[in-house]
ModelCIF file with pLDDT and N, C-alpha, C, O atoms, coordinates in Angstrom:
data_MODEL
#
_entry.id   MODEL 
#
_entity.id                         1 
_entity.type                       polymer 
_entity.pdbx_number_of_molecules   1 
#
_entity_poly.entity_id                      1 
_entity_poly.type                           'polypeptide(L)' 
_entity_poly.nstd_linkage                   no 
_entity_poly.nstd_monomer                   no 
_entity_poly.pdbx_seq_one_letter_code       MTAEDPTKAWEDLTLDRQRAVVETLATVTPLPGRPGRSPFDPRSVRIEPLQGMG 
_entity_poly.pdbx_seq_one_letter_code_can   MTAEDPTKAWEDLTLDRQRAVVETLATVTPLPGRPGRSPFDPRSVRIEPLQGMG 
_entity_poly.pdbx_strand_id                 A 
#
loop_
_entity_poly_seq.entity_id 
_entity_poly_seq.num 
_entity_poly_seq.mon_id 
_entity_poly_seq.hetero 
1 1  MET n 
1 2  THR n 
1 3  ALA n 
1 4  GLU n 
1 5  ASP n 
1 6  PRO n 
1 7  THR n 
1 8  LYS n 
1 9  ALA n 
1 10 TRP n 
1 11 GLU n 
1 12 ASP n 
1 13 LEU n 
1 14 THR n 
1 15 LEU n 
1 16 ASP n 
1 17 ARG n 
1 18 GLN n 
1 19 ARG n 
1 20 ALA n 
1 21 VAL n 
1 22 VAL n 
1 23 GLU n 
1 24 THR n 
1 25 LEU n 
1 26 ALA n 
1 27 THR n 
1 28 VAL n 
1 29 THR n 
1 30 PRO n 
1 31 LEU n 
1 32 PRO n 
1 33 GLY n 
1 34 ARG n 
1 35 PRO n 
1 36 GLY n 
1 37 ARG n 
1 38 SER n 
1 39 PRO n 
1 40 PHE n 
1 41 ASP n 
1 42 PRO n 
1 43 ARG n 
1 44 SER n 
1 45 VAL n 
1 46 ARG n 
1 47 ILE n 
1 48 GLU n 
1 49 PRO n 
1 50 LEU n 
1 51 GLN n 
1 52 GLY n 
1 53 MET n 
1 54 GLY n 
#
_struct_asym.id          A 
_struct_asym.entity_id   1 
#
loop_
_ma_qa_metric.id 
_ma_qa_metric.mode 
_ma_qa_metric.name 
_ma_qa_metric.software_group_id 
_ma_qa_metric.type 
1 global pLDDT . pLDDT 
2 local  pLDDT . pLDDT 
#
_ma_qa_metric_global.metric_id      1 
_ma_qa_metric_global.metric_value   89.63 
_ma_qa_metric_global.model_id       1 
_ma_qa_metric_global.ordinal_id     1 
#
loop_
_ma_qa_metric_local.label_asym_id 
_ma_qa_metric_local.label_comp_id 
_ma_qa_metric_local.label_seq_id 
_ma_qa_metric_local.metric_id 
_ma_qa_metric_local.metric_value 
_ma_qa_metric_local.model_id 
_ma_qa_metric_local.ordinal_id 
A MET 1  2 64.00 1 1  
A THR 2  2 78.00 1 2  
A ALA 3  2 85.00 1 3  
A GLU 4  2 92.00 1 4  
A ASP 5  2 94.00 1 5  
A PRO 6  2 93.00 1 6  
A THR 7  2 95.00 1 7  
A LYS 8  2 95.00 1 8  
A ALA 9  2 95.00 1 9  
A TRP 10 2 96.00 1 10 
A GLU 11 2 97.00 1 11 
A ASP 12 2 96.00 1 12 
A LEU 13 2 97.00 1 13 
A THR 14 2 98.00 1 14 
A LEU 15 2 97.00 1 15 
A ASP 16 2 98.00 1 16 
A ARG 17 2 97.00 1 17 
A GLN 18 2 97.00 1 18 
A ARG 19 2 95.00 1 19 
A ALA 20 2 97.00 1 20 
A VAL 21 2 95.00 1 21 
A VAL 22 2 95.00 1 22 
A GLU 23 2 94.00 1 23 
A THR 24 2 94.00 1 24 
A LEU 25 2 94.00 1 25 
A ALA 26 2 96.00 1 26 
A THR 27 2 96.00 1 27 
A VAL 28 2 95.00 1 28 
A THR 29 2 96.00 1 29 
A PRO 30 2 93.00 1 30 
A LEU 31 2 92.00 1 31 
A PRO 32 2 87.00 1 32 
A GLY 33 2 76.00 1 33 
A ARG 34 2 76.00 1 34 
A PRO 35 2 78.00 1 35 
A GLY 36 2 79.00 1 36 
A ARG 37 2 77.00 1 37 
A SER 38 2 78.00 1 38 
A PRO 39 2 85.00 1 39 
A PHE 40 2 84.00 1 40 
A ASP 41 2 86.00 1 41 
A PRO 42 2 89.00 1 42 
A ARG 43 2 90.00 1 43 
A SER 44 2 91.00 1 44 
A VAL 45 2 94.00 1 45 
A ARG 46 2 96.00 1 46 
A ILE 47 2 96.00 1 47 
A GLU 48 2 96.00 1 48 
A PRO 49 2 95.00 1 49 
A LEU 50 2 94.00 1 50 
A GLN 51 2 89.00 1 51 
A GLY 52 2 81.00 1 52 
A MET 53 2 67.00 1 53 
A GLY 54 2 60.00 1 54 
#
loop_
_atom_site.group_PDB 
_atom_site.id 
_atom_site.type_symbol 
_atom_site.label_atom_id 
_atom_site.label_alt_id 
_atom_site.label_comp_id 
_atom_site.label_asym_id 
_atom_site.label_entity_id 
_atom_site.label_seq_id 
_atom_site.pdbx_PDB_ins_code 
_atom_site.Cartn_x 
_atom_site.Cartn_y 
_atom_site.Cartn_z 
_atom_site.occupancy 
_atom_site.B_iso_or_equiv 
_atom_site.pdbx_formal_charge 
_atom_site.auth_seq_id 
_atom_site.auth_comp_id 
_atom_site.auth_asym_id 
_atom_site.auth_atom_id 
_atom_site.pdbx_PDB_model_num 
ATOM 1   N N  . MET A 1 1  ? 36.527 125.589 100.394 1.00 64.00 ? 1  MET A N  1 
ATOM 2   C CA . MET A 1 1  ? 36.027 124.421 101.080 1.00 64.00 ? 1  MET A CA 1 
ATOM 3   C C  . MET A 1 1  ? 37.186 123.436 101.276 1.00 64.00 ? 1  MET A C  1 
ATOM 4   O O  . MET A 1 1  ? 37.977 123.223 100.356 1.00 64.00 ? 1  MET A O  1 
ATOM 5   N N  . THR A 1 2  ? 37.288 122.856 102.425 1.00 78.00 ? 2  THR A N  1 
ATOM 6   C CA . THR A 1 2  ? 38.318 121.858 102.703 1.00 78.00 ? 2  THR A CA 1 
ATOM 7   C C  . THR A 1 2  ? 37.656 120.606 103.247 1.00 78.00 ? 2  THR A C  1 
ATOM 8   O O  . THR A 1 2  ? 36.512 120.630 103.700 1.00 78.00 ? 2  THR A O  1 
ATOM 9   N N  . ALA A 1 3  ? 38.397 119.518 103.191 1.00 85.00 ? 3  ALA A N  1 
ATOM 10  C CA . ALA A 1 3  ? 37.882 118.251 103.715 1.00 85.00 ? 3  ALA A CA 1 
ATOM 11  C C  . ALA A 1 3  ? 39.002 117.577 104.486 1.00 85.00 ? 3  ALA A C  1 
ATOM 12  O O  . ALA A 1 3  ? 40.162 117.618 104.077 1.00 85.00 ? 3  ALA A O  1 
ATOM 13  N N  . GLU A 1 4  ? 38.653 116.965 105.586 1.00 92.00 ? 4  GLU A N  1 
ATOM 14  C CA . GLU A 1 4  ? 39.633 116.219 106.356 1.00 92.00 ? 4  GLU A CA 1 
ATOM 15  C C  . GLU A 1 4  ? 40.179 115.054 105.540 1.00 92.00 ? 4  GLU A C  1 
ATOM 16  O O  . GLU A 1 4  ? 41.372 114.758 105.602 1.00 92.00 ? 4  GLU A O  1 
ATOM 17  N N  . ASP A 1 5  ? 39.322 114.400 104.784 1.00 94.00 ? 5  ASP A N  1 
ATOM 18  C CA . ASP A 1 5  ? 39.721 113.273 103.946 1.00 94.00 ? 5  ASP A CA 1 
ATOM 19  C C  . ASP A 1 5  ? 39.263 113.563 102.511 1.00 94.00 ? 5  ASP A C  1 
ATOM 20  O O  . ASP A 1 5  ? 38.139 113.224 102.142 1.00 94.00 ? 5  ASP A O  1 
ATOM 21  N N  . PRO A 1 6  ? 40.135 114.193 101.694 1.00 93.00 ? 6  PRO A N  1 
ATOM 22  C CA . PRO A 1 6  ? 39.735 114.572 100.327 1.00 93.00 ? 6  PRO A CA 1 
ATOM 23  C C  . PRO A 1 6  ? 39.291 113.385 99.475  1.00 93.00 ? 6  PRO A C  1 
ATOM 24  O O  . PRO A 1 6  ? 38.383 113.526 98.655  1.00 93.00 ? 6  PRO A O  1 
ATOM 25  N N  . THR A 1 7  ? 39.912 112.222 99.653  1.00 95.00 ? 7  THR A N  1 
ATOM 26  C CA . THR A 1 7  ? 39.511 111.052 98.867  1.00 95.00 ? 7  THR A CA 1 
ATOM 27  C C  . THR A 1 7  ? 38.079 110.667 99.176  1.00 95.00 ? 7  THR A C  1 
ATOM 28  O O  . THR A 1 7  ? 37.296 110.410 98.262  1.00 95.00 ? 7  THR A O  1 
ATOM 29  N N  . LYS A 1 8  ? 37.725 110.622 100.443 1.00 95.00 ? 8  LYS A N  1 
ATOM 30  C CA . LYS A 1 8  ? 36.352 110.287 100.832 1.00 95.00 ? 8  LYS A CA 1 
ATOM 31  C C  . LYS A 1 8  ? 35.385 111.353 100.330 1.00 95.00 ? 8  LYS A C  1 
ATOM 32  O O  . LYS A 1 8  ? 34.296 111.035 99.852  1.00 95.00 ? 8  LYS A O  1 
ATOM 33  N N  . ALA A 1 9  ? 35.786 112.619 100.440 1.00 95.00 ? 9  ALA A N  1 
ATOM 34  C CA . ALA A 1 9  ? 34.918 113.702 99.973  1.00 95.00 ? 9  ALA A CA 1 
ATOM 35  C C  . ALA A 1 9  ? 34.635 113.544 98.474  1.00 95.00 ? 9  ALA A C  1 
ATOM 36  O O  . ALA A 1 9  ? 33.505 113.734 98.024  1.00 95.00 ? 9  ALA A O  1 
ATOM 37  N N  . TRP A 1 10 ? 35.686 113.190 97.701  1.00 96.00 ? 10 TRP A N  1 
ATOM 38  C CA . TRP A 1 10 ? 35.515 112.980 96.255  1.00 96.00 ? 10 TRP A CA 1 
ATOM 39  C C  . TRP A 1 10 ? 34.573 111.810 95.993  1.00 96.00 ? 10 TRP A C  1 
ATOM 40  O O  . TRP A 1 10 ? 33.654 111.913 95.180  1.00 96.00 ? 10 TRP A O  1 
ATOM 41  N N  . GLU A 1 11 ? 34.805 110.706 96.683  1.00 97.00 ? 11 GLU A N  1 
ATOM 42  C CA . GLU A 1 11 ? 33.988 109.514 96.484  1.00 97.00 ? 11 GLU A CA 1 
ATOM 43  C C  . GLU A 1 11 ? 32.535 109.733 96.902  1.00 97.00 ? 11 GLU A C  1 
ATOM 44  O O  . GLU A 1 11 ? 31.634 109.077 96.377  1.00 97.00 ? 11 GLU A O  1 
ATOM 45  N N  . ASP A 1 12 ? 32.305 110.638 97.831  1.00 96.00 ? 12 ASP A N  1 
ATOM 46  C CA . ASP A 1 12 ? 30.944 110.921 98.284  1.00 96.00 ? 12 ASP A CA 1 
ATOM 47  C C  . ASP A 1 12 ? 30.168 111.817 97.319  1.00 96.00 ? 12 ASP A C  1 
ATOM 48  O O  . ASP A 1 12 ? 28.945 111.922 97.420  1.00 96.00 ? 12 ASP A O  1 
ATOM 49  N N  . LEU A 1 13 ? 30.872 112.467 96.382  1.00 97.00 ? 13 LEU A N  1 
ATOM 50  C CA . LEU A 1 13 ? 30.188 113.317 95.408  1.00 97.00 ? 13 LEU A CA 1 
ATOM 51  C C  . LEU A 1 13 ? 29.433 112.465 94.402  1.00 97.00 ? 13 LEU A C  1 
ATOM 52  O O  . LEU A 1 13 ? 29.840 111.345 94.092  1.00 97.00 ? 13 LEU A O  1 
ATOM 53  N N  . THR A 1 14 ? 28.332 113.004 93.894  1.00 98.00 ? 14 THR A N  1 
ATOM 54  C CA . THR A 1 14 ? 27.626 112.332 92.799  1.00 98.00 ? 14 THR A CA 1 
ATOM 55  C C  . THR A 1 14 ? 28.485 112.449 91.539  1.00 98.00 ? 14 THR A C  1 
ATOM 56  O O  . THR A 1 14 ? 29.376 113.295 91.463  1.00 98.00 ? 14 THR A O  1 
ATOM 57  N N  . LEU A 1 15 ? 28.213 111.604 90.565  1.00 97.00 ? 15 LEU A N  1 
ATOM 58  C CA . LEU A 1 15 ? 28.962 111.653 89.312  1.00 97.00 ? 15 LEU A CA 1 
ATOM 59  C C  . LEU A 1 15 ? 28.838 113.029 88.662  1.00 97.00 ? 15 LEU A C  1 
ATOM 60  O O  . LEU A 1 15 ? 29.816 113.540 88.117  1.00 97.00 ? 15 LEU A O  1 
ATOM 61  N N  . ASP A 1 16 ? 27.651 113.636 88.709  1.00 98.00 ? 16 ASP A N  1 
ATOM 62  C CA . ASP A 1 16 ? 27.468 114.972 88.132  1.00 98.00 ? 16 ASP A CA 1 
ATOM 63  C C  . ASP A 1 16 ? 28.382 115.992 88.798  1.00 98.00 ? 16 ASP A C  1 
ATOM 64  O O  . ASP A 1 16 ? 28.955 116.844 88.121  1.00 98.00 ? 16 ASP A O  1 
ATOM 65  N N  . ARG A 1 17 ? 28.522 115.913 90.120  1.00 97.00 ? 17 ARG A N  1 
ATOM 66  C CA . ARG A 1 17 ? 29.395 116.844 90.848  1.00 97.00 ? 17 ARG A CA 1 
ATOM 67  C C  . ARG A 1 17 ? 30.855 116.593 90.514  1.00 97.00 ? 17 ARG A C  1 
ATOM 68  O O  . ARG A 1 17 ? 31.623 117.539 90.344  1.00 97.00 ? 17 ARG A O  1 
ATOM 69  N N  . GLN A 1 18 ? 31.247 115.323 90.418  1.00 97.00 ? 18 GLN A N  1 
ATOM 70  C CA . GLN A 1 18 ? 32.629 115.004 90.049  1.00 97.00 ? 18 GLN A CA 1 
ATOM 71  C C  . GLN A 1 18 ? 32.942 115.576 88.662  1.00 97.00 ? 18 GLN A C  1 
ATOM 72  O O  . GLN A 1 18 ? 34.006 116.159 88.453  1.00 97.00 ? 18 GLN A O  1 
ATOM 73  N N  . ARG A 1 19 ? 32.024 115.410 87.730  1.00 95.00 ? 19 ARG A N  1 
ATOM 74  C CA . ARG A 1 19 ? 32.225 115.946 86.380  1.00 95.00 ? 19 ARG A CA 1 
ATOM 75  C C  . ARG A 1 19 ? 32.356 117.466 86.409  1.00 95.00 ? 19 ARG A C  1 
ATOM 76  O O  . ARG A 1 19 ? 33.191 118.032 85.703  1.00 95.00 ? 19 ARG A O  1 
ATOM 77  N N  . ALA A 1 20 ? 31.542 118.120 87.215  1.00 97.00 ? 20 ALA A N  1 
ATOM 78  C CA . ALA A 1 20 ? 31.609 119.584 87.313  1.00 97.00 ? 20 ALA A CA 1 
ATOM 79  C C  . ALA A 1 20 ? 32.965 120.036 87.860  1.00 97.00 ? 20 ALA A C  1 
ATOM 80  O O  . ALA A 1 20 ? 33.521 121.033 87.401  1.00 97.00 ? 20 ALA A O  1 
ATOM 81  N N  . VAL A 1 21 ? 33.489 119.308 88.831  1.00 95.00 ? 21 VAL A N  1 
ATOM 82  C CA . VAL A 1 21 ? 34.807 119.647 89.387  1.00 95.00 ? 21 VAL A CA 1 
ATOM 83  C C  . VAL A 1 21 ? 35.871 119.505 88.306  1.00 95.00 ? 21 VAL A C  1 
ATOM 84  O O  . VAL A 1 21 ? 36.696 120.401 88.124  1.00 95.00 ? 21 VAL A O  1 
ATOM 85  N N  . VAL A 1 22 ? 35.855 118.390 87.592  1.00 95.00 ? 22 VAL A N  1 
ATOM 86  C CA . VAL A 1 22 ? 36.854 118.167 86.545  1.00 95.00 ? 22 VAL A CA 1 
ATOM 87  C C  . VAL A 1 22 ? 36.742 119.239 85.467  1.00 95.00 ? 22 VAL A C  1 
ATOM 88  O O  . VAL A 1 22 ? 37.763 119.761 85.020  1.00 95.00 ? 22 VAL A O  1 
ATOM 89  N N  . GLU A 1 23 ? 35.528 119.581 85.039  1.00 94.00 ? 23 GLU A N  1 
ATOM 90  C CA . GLU A 1 23 ? 35.334 120.605 84.011  1.00 94.00 ? 23 GLU A CA 1 
ATOM 91  C C  . GLU A 1 23 ? 35.835 121.967 84.464  1.00 94.00 ? 23 GLU A C  1 
ATOM 92  O O  . GLU A 1 23 ? 36.249 122.780 83.637  1.00 94.00 ? 23 GLU A O  1 
ATOM 93  N N  . THR A 1 24 ? 35.803 122.225 85.764  1.00 94.00 ? 24 THR A N  1 
ATOM 94  C CA . THR A 1 24 ? 36.279 123.493 86.311  1.00 94.00 ? 24 THR A CA 1 
ATOM 95  C C  . THR A 1 24 ? 37.805 123.562 86.300  1.00 94.00 ? 24 THR A C  1 
ATOM 96  O O  . THR A 1 24 ? 38.373 124.647 86.167  1.00 94.00 ? 24 THR A O  1 
ATOM 97  N N  . LEU A 1 25 ? 38.471 122.420 86.437  1.00 94.00 ? 25 LEU A N  1 
ATOM 98  C CA . LEU A 1 25 ? 39.916 122.395 86.609  1.00 94.00 ? 25 LEU A CA 1 
ATOM 99  C C  . LEU A 1 25 ? 40.711 122.075 85.348  1.00 94.00 ? 25 LEU A C  1 
ATOM 100 O O  . LEU A 1 25 ? 41.852 122.519 85.219  1.00 94.00 ? 25 LEU A O  1 
ATOM 101 N N  . ALA A 1 26 ? 40.142 121.322 84.421  1.00 96.00 ? 26 ALA A N  1 
ATOM 102 C CA . ALA A 1 26 ? 40.949 120.844 83.298  1.00 96.00 ? 26 ALA A CA 1 
ATOM 103 C C  . ALA A 1 26 ? 40.096 120.521 82.085  1.00 96.00 ? 26 ALA A C  1 
ATOM 104 O O  . ALA A 1 26 ? 38.879 120.354 82.168  1.00 96.00 ? 26 ALA A O  1 
ATOM 105 N N  . THR A 1 27 ? 40.794 120.439 80.940  1.00 96.00 ? 27 THR A N  1 
ATOM 106 C CA . THR A 1 27 ? 40.189 119.932 79.718  1.00 96.00 ? 27 THR A CA 1 
ATOM 107 C C  . THR A 1 27 ? 40.668 118.495 79.559  1.00 96.00 ? 27 THR A C  1 
ATOM 108 O O  . THR A 1 27 ? 41.870 118.230 79.580  1.00 96.00 ? 27 THR A O  1 
ATOM 109 N N  . VAL A 1 28 ? 39.731 117.572 79.399  1.00 95.00 ? 28 VAL A N  1 
ATOM 110 C CA . VAL A 1 28 ? 40.055 116.153 79.256  1.00 95.00 ? 28 VAL A CA 1 
ATOM 111 C C  . VAL A 1 28 ? 39.705 115.739 77.826  1.00 95.00 ? 28 VAL A C  1 
ATOM 112 O O  . VAL A 1 28 ? 38.566 115.890 77.384  1.00 95.00 ? 28 VAL A O  1 
ATOM 113 N N  . THR A 1 29 ? 40.708 115.214 77.110  1.00 96.00 ? 29 THR A N  1 
ATOM 114 C CA . THR A 1 29 ? 40.520 114.826 75.719  1.00 96.00 ? 29 THR A CA 1 
ATOM 115 C C  . THR A 1 29 ? 40.874 113.360 75.537  1.00 96.00 ? 29 THR A C  1 
ATOM 116 O O  . THR A 1 29 ? 42.028 112.981 75.738  1.00 96.00 ? 29 THR A O  1 
ATOM 117 N N  . PRO A 1 30 ? 39.900 112.514 75.158  1.00 93.00 ? 30 PRO A N  1 
ATOM 118 C CA . PRO A 1 30 ? 40.231 111.125 74.847  1.00 93.00 ? 30 PRO A CA 1 
ATOM 119 C C  . PRO A 1 30 ? 40.989 111.080 73.521  1.00 93.00 ? 30 PRO A C  1 
ATOM 120 O O  . PRO A 1 30 ? 40.607 111.749 72.560  1.00 93.00 ? 30 PRO A O  1 
ATOM 121 N N  . LEU A 1 31 ? 42.048 110.302 73.471  1.00 92.00 ? 31 LEU A N  1 
ATOM 122 C CA . LEU A 1 31 ? 42.847 110.138 72.263  1.00 92.00 ? 31 LEU A CA 1 
ATOM 123 C C  . LEU A 1 31 ? 42.502 108.794 71.622  1.00 92.00 ? 31 LEU A C  1 
ATOM 124 O O  . LEU A 1 31 ? 41.956 107.910 72.283  1.00 92.00 ? 31 LEU A O  1 
ATOM 125 N N  . PRO A 1 32 ? 42.822 108.641 70.334  1.00 87.00 ? 32 PRO A N  1 
ATOM 126 C CA . PRO A 1 32 ? 42.530 107.368 69.683  1.00 87.00 ? 32 PRO A CA 1 
ATOM 127 C C  . PRO A 1 32 ? 43.224 106.226 70.426  1.00 87.00 ? 32 PRO A C  1 
ATOM 128 O O  . PRO A 1 32 ? 44.403 106.311 70.771  1.00 87.00 ? 32 PRO A O  1 
ATOM 129 N N  . GLY A 1 33 ? 42.488 105.193 70.655  1.00 76.00 ? 33 GLY A N  1 
ATOM 130 C CA . GLY A 1 33 ? 43.037 104.028 71.331  1.00 76.00 ? 33 GLY A CA 1 
ATOM 131 C C  . GLY A 1 33 ? 43.334 102.908 70.352  1.00 76.00 ? 33 GLY A C  1 
ATOM 132 O O  . GLY A 1 33 ? 43.170 103.052 69.140  1.00 76.00 ? 33 GLY A O  1 
ATOM 133 N N  . ARG A 1 34 ? 43.765 101.813 70.897  1.00 76.00 ? 34 ARG A N  1 
ATOM 134 C CA . ARG A 1 34 ? 44.015 100.644 70.054  1.00 76.00 ? 34 ARG A CA 1 
ATOM 135 C C  . ARG A 1 34 ? 42.682 99.985  69.718  1.00 76.00 ? 34 ARG A C  1 
ATOM 136 O O  . ARG A 1 34 ? 41.749 100.024 70.520  1.00 76.00 ? 34 ARG A O  1 
ATOM 137 N N  . PRO A 1 35 ? 42.592 99.388  68.551  1.00 78.00 ? 35 PRO A N  1 
ATOM 138 C CA . PRO A 1 35 ? 41.340 98.712  68.187  1.00 78.00 ? 35 PRO A CA 1 
ATOM 139 C C  . PRO A 1 35 ? 41.093 97.503  69.088  1.00 78.00 ? 35 PRO A C  1 
ATOM 140 O O  . PRO A 1 35 ? 42.024 96.920  69.645  1.00 78.00 ? 35 PRO A O  1 
ATOM 141 N N  . GLY A 1 36 ? 39.844 97.151  69.212  1.00 79.00 ? 36 GLY A N  1 
ATOM 142 C CA . GLY A 1 36 ? 39.476 95.999  70.033  1.00 79.00 ? 36 GLY A CA 1 
ATOM 143 C C  . GLY A 1 36 ? 39.197 96.410  71.469  1.00 79.00 ? 36 GLY A C  1 
ATOM 144 O O  . GLY A 1 36 ? 39.171 97.596  71.796  1.00 79.00 ? 36 GLY A O  1 
ATOM 145 N N  . ARG A 1 37 ? 38.994 95.431  72.309  1.00 77.00 ? 37 ARG A N  1 
ATOM 146 C CA . ARG A 1 37 ? 38.662 95.690  73.705  1.00 77.00 ? 37 ARG A CA 1 
ATOM 147 C C  . ARG A 1 37 ? 39.926 95.548  74.551  1.00 77.00 ? 37 ARG A C  1 
ATOM 148 O O  . ARG A 1 37 ? 40.126 94.547  75.240  1.00 77.00 ? 37 ARG A O  1 
ATOM 149 N N  . SER A 1 38 ? 40.767 96.569  74.481  1.00 78.00 ? 38 SER A N  1 
ATOM 150 C CA . SER A 1 38 ? 41.999 96.579  75.263  1.00 78.00 ? 38 SER A CA 1 
ATOM 151 C C  . SER A 1 38 ? 41.704 97.137  76.643  1.00 78.00 ? 38 SER A C  1 
ATOM 152 O O  . SER A 1 38 ? 40.734 97.874  76.818  1.00 78.00 ? 38 SER A O  1 
ATOM 153 N N  . PRO A 1 39 ? 42.530 96.794  77.628  1.00 85.00 ? 39 PRO A N  1 
ATOM 154 C CA . PRO A 1 39 ? 42.366 97.414  78.943  1.00 85.00 ? 39 PRO A CA 1 
ATOM 155 C C  . PRO A 1 39 ? 42.615 98.923  78.845  1.00 85.00 ? 39 PRO A C  1 
ATOM 156 O O  . PRO A 1 39 ? 43.307 99.388  77.939  1.00 85.00 ? 39 PRO A O  1 
ATOM 157 N N  . PHE A 1 40 ? 42.054 99.666  79.767  1.00 84.00 ? 40 PHE A N  1 
ATOM 158 C CA . PHE A 1 40 ? 42.217 101.124 79.761  1.00 84.00 ? 40 PHE A CA 1 
ATOM 159 C C  . PHE A 1 40 ? 43.688 101.492 79.845  1.00 84.00 ? 40 PHE A C  1 
ATOM 160 O O  . PHE A 1 40 ? 44.424 100.948 80.668  1.00 84.00 ? 40 PHE A O  1 
ATOM 161 N N  . ASP A 1 41 ? 44.118 102.416 78.993  1.00 86.00 ? 41 ASP A N  1 
ATOM 162 C CA . ASP A 1 41 ? 45.484 102.922 78.993  1.00 86.00 ? 41 ASP A CA 1 
ATOM 163 C C  . ASP A 1 41 ? 45.436 104.405 79.313  1.00 86.00 ? 41 ASP A C  1 
ATOM 164 O O  . ASP A 1 41 ? 44.910 105.180 78.514  1.00 86.00 ? 41 ASP A O  1 
ATOM 165 N N  . PRO A 1 42 ? 45.973 104.833 80.468  1.00 89.00 ? 42 PRO A N  1 
ATOM 166 C CA . PRO A 1 42 ? 45.932 106.255 80.832  1.00 89.00 ? 42 PRO A CA 1 
ATOM 167 C C  . PRO A 1 42 ? 46.600 107.159 79.805  1.00 89.00 ? 42 PRO A C  1 
ATOM 168 O O  . PRO A 1 42 ? 46.302 108.352 79.744  1.00 89.00 ? 42 PRO A O  1 
ATOM 169 N N  . ARG A 1 43 ? 47.501 106.603 78.995  1.00 90.00 ? 43 ARG A N  1 
ATOM 170 C CA . ARG A 1 43 ? 48.145 107.417 77.953  1.00 90.00 ? 43 ARG A CA 1 
ATOM 171 C C  . ARG A 1 43 ? 47.178 107.762 76.827  1.00 90.00 ? 43 ARG A C  1 
ATOM 172 O O  . ARG A 1 43 ? 47.510 108.570 75.959  1.00 90.00 ? 43 ARG A O  1 
ATOM 173 N N  . SER A 1 44 ? 45.979 107.159 76.824  1.00 91.00 ? 44 SER A N  1 
ATOM 174 C CA . SER A 1 44 ? 44.990 107.433 75.781  1.00 91.00 ? 44 SER A CA 1 
ATOM 175 C C  . SER A 1 44 ? 44.082 108.610 76.157  1.00 91.00 ? 44 SER A C  1 
ATOM 176 O O  . SER A 1 44 ? 43.070 108.854 75.499  1.00 91.00 ? 44 SER A O  1 
ATOM 177 N N  . VAL A 1 45 ? 44.451 109.336 77.218  1.00 94.00 ? 45 VAL A N  1 
ATOM 178 C CA . VAL A 1 45 ? 43.680 110.504 77.654  1.00 94.00 ? 45 VAL A CA 1 
ATOM 179 C C  . VAL A 1 45 ? 44.645 111.661 77.896  1.00 94.00 ? 45 VAL A C  1 
ATOM 180 O O  . VAL A 1 45 ? 45.638 111.514 78.609  1.00 94.00 ? 45 VAL A O  1 
ATOM 181 N N  . ARG A 1 46 ? 44.342 112.812 77.296  1.00 96.00 ? 46 ARG A N  1 
ATOM 182 C CA . ARG A 1 46 ? 45.156 114.013 77.546  1.00 96.00 ? 46 ARG A CA 1 
ATOM 183 C C  . ARG A 1 46 ? 44.396 114.887 78.539  1.00 96.00 ? 46 ARG A C  1 
ATOM 184 O O  . ARG A 1 46 ? 43.219 115.186 78.338  1.00 96.00 ? 46 ARG A O  1 
ATOM 185 N N  . ILE A 1 47 ? 45.068 115.291 79.605  1.00 96.00 ? 47 ILE A N  1 
ATOM 186 C CA . ILE A 1 47 ? 44.479 116.160 80.617  1.00 96.00 ? 47 ILE A CA 1 
ATOM 187 C C  . ILE A 1 47 ? 45.303 117.426 80.681  1.00 96.00 ? 47 ILE A C  1 
ATOM 188 O O  . ILE A 1 47 ? 46.492 117.393 80.999  1.00 96.00 ? 47 ILE A O  1 
ATOM 189 N N  . GLU A 1 48 ? 44.654 118.561 80.370  1.00 96.00 ? 48 GLU A N  1 
ATOM 190 C CA . GLU A 1 48 ? 45.337 119.850 80.362  1.00 96.00 ? 48 GLU A CA 1 
ATOM 191 C C  . GLU A 1 48 ? 44.673 120.781 81.368  1.00 96.00 ? 48 GLU A C  1 
ATOM 192 O O  . GLU A 1 48 ? 43.474 121.045 81.275  1.00 96.00 ? 48 GLU A O  1 
ATOM 193 N N  . PRO A 1 49 ? 45.455 121.284 82.337  1.00 95.00 ? 49 PRO A N  1 
ATOM 194 C CA . PRO A 1 49 ? 44.873 122.221 83.298  1.00 95.00 ? 49 PRO A CA 1 
ATOM 195 C C  . PRO A 1 49 ? 44.375 123.479 82.590  1.00 95.00 ? 49 PRO A C  1 
ATOM 196 O O  . PRO A 1 49 ? 44.987 123.933 81.623  1.00 95.00 ? 49 PRO A O  1 
ATOM 197 N N  . LEU A 1 50 ? 43.288 124.029 83.061  1.00 94.00 ? 50 LEU A N  1 
ATOM 198 C CA . LEU A 1 50 ? 42.782 125.282 82.517  1.00 94.00 ? 50 LEU A CA 1 
ATOM 199 C C  . LEU A 1 50 ? 43.671 126.427 82.994  1.00 94.00 ? 50 LEU A C  1 
ATOM 200 O O  . LEU A 1 50 ? 44.419 126.280 83.961  1.00 94.00 ? 50 LEU A O  1 
ATOM 201 N N  . GLN A 1 51 ? 43.584 127.563 82.312  1.00 89.00 ? 51 GLN A N  1 
ATOM 202 C CA . GLN A 1 51 ? 44.390 128.733 82.666  1.00 89.00 ? 51 GLN A CA 1 
ATOM 203 C C  . GLN A 1 51 ? 44.265 129.035 84.143  1.00 89.00 ? 51 GLN A C  1 
ATOM 204 O O  . GLN A 1 51 ? 43.158 129.076 84.680  1.00 89.00 ? 51 GLN A O  1 
ATOM 205 N N  . GLY A 1 52 ? 45.389 129.248 84.803  1.00 81.00 ? 52 GLY A N  1 
ATOM 206 C CA . GLY A 1 52 ? 45.384 129.590 86.220  1.00 81.00 ? 52 GLY A CA 1 
ATOM 207 C C  . GLY A 1 52 ? 45.219 128.410 87.139  1.00 81.00 ? 52 GLY A C  1 
ATOM 208 O O  . GLY A 1 52 ? 45.153 128.586 88.356  1.00 81.00 ? 52 GLY A O  1 
ATOM 209 N N  . MET A 1 53 ? 45.148 127.199 86.593  1.00 67.00 ? 53 MET A N  1 
ATOM 210 C CA . MET A 1 53 ? 44.940 126.024 87.423  1.00 67.00 ? 53 MET A CA 1 
ATOM 211 C C  . MET A 1 53 ? 46.166 125.127 87.480  1.00 67.00 ? 53 MET A C  1 
ATOM 212 O O  . MET A 1 53 ? 46.078 124.020 88.010  1.00 67.00 ? 53 MET A O  1 
ATOM 213 N N  . GLY A 1 54 ? 47.292 125.557 86.963  1.00 60.00 ? 54 GLY A N  1 
ATOM 214 C CA . GLY A 1 54 ? 48.428 124.677 87.047  1.00 60.00 ? 54 GLY A CA 1 
ATOM 215 C C  . GLY A 1 54 ? 49.618 125.227 86.403  1.00 60.00 ? 54 GLY A C  1 
ATOM 216 O O  . GLY A 1 54 ? 50.668 124.585 86.396  1.00 60.00 ? 54 GLY A O  1 
#
């Protein structure tokens, strides 16, 4: 499946569909963050492509 505008295609998916796509492509692991209500830090998430995906 292809899309002329992949960003729009992604944004048009329901959250359940977006989650299914991510689960198909990678393992996402939240890492321990700093205590308190800190802004989101992308370094606090490990994303590893599944076999054959990267």
